[in-house]
C-alpha positions as CSV (number, residue, x, y, z in Angstrom):
1,M,35.2,-8.6,3.0
2,A,38.0,-11.0,2.4
3,S,40.4,-12.0,5.2
4,T,43.5,-9.9,5.6
5,I,47.0,-11.0,6.1
6,K,50.3,-9.2,6.8
7,L,52.7,-8.7,3.9
8,S,55.2,-10.6,5.9
9,E,52.9,-13.7,5.8
10,L,52.3,-13.6,2.0
11,A,53.7,-16.6,0.1
12,V,56.5,-16.0,-2.5
13,G,54.9,-15.5,-5.9
14,A,51.5,-14.5,-4.4
15,S,49.8,-11.1,-4.8
16,G,47.6,-9.0,-2.6
17,V,45.9,-5.6,-2.5
18,V,47.0,-3.2,0.2
19,C,44.1,-2.6,2.6
20,G,45.8,-1.1,5.6
21,L,48.9,1.0,6.4
22,P,49.9,2.7,9.6
23,A,49.0,6.4,9.6
24,T,52.3,7.6,11.2
25,G,56.0,7.2,11.1
26,S,58.8,8.2,8.7
27,T,59.2,4.6,7.4
28,F,55.6,4.5,6.3
29,L,55.7,8.0,4.8
30,R,58.6,6.7,2.7
31,L,56.6,3.6,1.6
32,R,53.6,5.7,0.6
33,E,55.9,8.0,-1.3
34,M,57.2,5.0,-3.3
35,G,53.6,4.0,-4.2
36,V,52.6,1.5,-1.5
37,L,49.1,2.9,-1.0
38,T,45.7,1.5,0.0
39,G,44.2,-0.2,-3.1
40,T,47.6,-0.9,-4.7
41,T,48.4,-4.5,-5.8
42,V,51.7,-5.9,-4.6
43,K,53.5,-9.2,-5.4
44,L,56.1,-10.9,-3.2
45,V,58.9,-11.6,-5.5
46,R,61.3,-13.2,-3.1
47,A,62.7,-13.3,0.4
48,A,66.3,-13.3,1.5
49,P,67.7,-16.6,2.8
50,M,67.1,-15.7,6.4
51,G,63.7,-14.2,5.6
52,D,64.7,-10.5,5.8
53,P,64.5,-8.3,3.7
54,L,61.5,-9.0,1.3
55,E,61.4,-8.0,-2.3
56,I,58.1,-6.9,-3.6
57,K,56.8,-5.7,-7.0
58,V,54.6,-2.6,-6.8
59,R,53.5,-0.4,-9.7
60,G,55.9,-2.0,-12.1
61,Y,59.1,-1.8,-10.1
62,H,60.9,-3.8,-7.4
63,L,61.1,-2.5,-3.8
64,T,62.9,-4.1,-0.9
65,V,61.3,-3.8,2.5
66,R,62.3,-5.0,5.9
67,K,60.3,-7.8,7.5
68,S,59.6,-5.5,10.4
69,E,58.0,-3.0,8.0
70,A,56.1,-5.7,6.2
71,E,54.5,-6.7,9.5
72,H,52.5,-3.5,9.5
73,I,51.2,-3.7,5.9
74,L,47.8,-5.4,5.6
75,L,46.7,-7.1,2.4
76,E,43.7,-8.9,1.0
77,P,45.2,-11.9,-0.9
78,L,44.4,-12.3,-4.5
79,K,43.5,-15.7,-6.1
80,D,46.0,-16.6,-8.8
């Protein structure tokens, strides 16, 4: 198994596969409803100047998440 990192630690332009999400909470229910599911590939498009929020590309569209939310999303980084 590859090492896992948090979405908030992913470098801009890098991609990873979601391998862990919290099981509870309304924020995470919202993320799952928008397609952030285990096994889904996400790409970090950019971060705001102060590092919050983060823009990710998932399932062909762009989604903005707070850094505090990204701290709880675990990824297996992909080699580019």
